[in-house]
C-alpha positions as CSV (number, residue, x, y, z in Angstrom):
1,Q,71.4,122.3,111.2
2,V,74.4,120.1,110.9
3,Q,76.0,120.2,107.5
4,L,78.5,117.4,106.3
5,V,80.8,117.9,103.3
6,E,82.8,115.1,101.9
7,S,85.7,115.6,99.6
8,G,88.7,113.9,98.2
9,G,87.3,111.2,95.9
10,G,88.4,110.6,92.4
11,L,89.5,108.0,89.9
12,V,92.4,105.8,90.5
13,Q,94.1,102.6,89.5
14,T,94.0,99.4,91.3
15,G,96.6,99.6,94.1
16,G,96.4,103.5,94.4
17,S,95.6,105.4,97.4
18,L,93.1,108.4,98.2
19,K,92.5,110.3,101.1
20,L,88.9,111.4,101.9
21,S,87.8,114.2,104.3
22,C,84.7,115.1,106.0
23,A,84.1,118.4,107.4
24,A,81.2,118.9,109.8
25,S,79.5,122.3,110.6
26,G,76.9,123.1,113.1
27,S,77.9,120.5,115.8
28,R,80.9,119.0,117.3
29,I,81.8,115.6,116.1
30,G,81.7,112.6,118.5
31,L,81.4,109.0,117.4
32,M,81.9,109.1,113.6
33,A,81.9,106.9,110.7
34,W,82.5,106.4,107.0
35,Y,80.0,104.6,104.7
36,R,79.9,103.7,101.1
37,Q,77.1,102.9,98.7
38,A,78.0,101.1,95.5
39,P,75.6,101.2,92.6
40,G,72.6,98.9,93.1
41,R,73.6,98.1,96.7
42,Q,72.8,99.6,100.1
43,R,74.9,101.8,102.0
44,E,77.3,100.0,104.2
45,L,79.7,101.0,107.2
46,V,83.2,101.0,106.3
47,A,85.0,102.3,109.3
48,R,84.1,103.9,112.8
49,I,85.9,106.1,115.3
50,T,85.1,107.2,118.8
51,S,85.7,110.5,120.4
52,I,88.8,109.2,122.0
53,G,90.3,107.5,118.8
54,G,89.0,103.9,119.1
55,T,88.5,102.4,115.7
56,Y,86.6,99.7,114.1
57,Y,86.9,98.5,110.3
58,V,84.9,96.1,108.2
59,D,86.8,93.1,107.4
60,S,87.1,94.0,103.6
61,V,89.1,97.2,104.3
62,K,91.2,96.0,107.4
63,G,94.8,96.7,106.8
64,R,94.1,99.0,103.9
65,F,92.1,101.9,105.2
66,T,92.9,104.2,108.2
67,I,90.1,106.4,109.9
68,S,91.4,109.4,111.7
69,R,89.9,112.7,113.3
70,D,91.0,116.1,113.9
71,D,88.7,117.6,116.6
72,D,90.2,121.1,116.3
73,K,89.2,121.2,112.6
74,N,86.0,119.1,113.4
75,T,86.9,116.9,110.7
76,V,87.3,113.0,109.9
77,S,89.4,111.4,107.3
78,L,89.7,108.1,105.7
79,Q,93.1,107.2,104.1
80,M,92.6,104.5,101.5
81,N,95.5,102.5,100.4
82,S,95.7,99.3,97.9
83,L,92.5,100.4,96.6
84,K,90.5,97.7,94.7
85,P,87.8,97.8,92.1
86,E,85.3,96.5,94.6
87,D,86.0,99.8,96.7
88,T,84.3,101.9,94.0
89,A,81.4,103.6,95.6
90,V,80.1,107.0,96.8
91,Y,81.5,107.6,100.3
92,F,79.7,109.3,103.1
93,C,80.5,110.3,106.6
94,N,78.1,110.9,109.6
95,A,77.9,110.9,113.3
96,V,76.6,107.6,115.0
97,H,74.5,107.4,118.0
98,P,76.6,105.2,120.4
99,A,73.6,103.3,121.8
100,L,71.2,103.0,118.8
101,N,74.0,102.7,116.1
102,S,71.9,104.9,113.9
103,V,73.2,107.9,112.1
104,L,72.5,111.3,113.7
105,W,72.6,113.9,110.9
106,K,71.4,114.6,107.5
107,W,73.6,112.8,104.8
108,G,75.9,115.1,102.7
109,Q,76.3,114.6,99.1
110,G,79.2,112.1,99.3
111,T,82.3,111.7,97.4
112,Q,82.8,109.3,94.5
113,V,85.7,107.0,94.4
114,T,86.2,105.0,91.3
115,V,89.0,102.3,91.2
116,S,89.9,101.0,87.5
117,S,91.2,97.7,87.0
């Protein structure tokens, strides 16, 4: 059974930075992604990274967020800079099926990011 544990969230002021980490146990990471879910909204994709380091970002975070991976540690990270109040959400990571574009594993508990104005 794969387990995902997200960490690194917190309360930060507008313009601040946070670095989120996601540790996977029970399987090696492949195509991985970060998602977020704000109150009253659906979970949405934030960024994705392939097994060879190719990245994709949604427009709202381009130039501010950086996704990375450490295959030795089986972890994925999300460096978030220039944070805005609209980035407030619970952030989750998961593996993504490359053909179906659907998540592969059970969701972790997520990590709360709150950006104050």
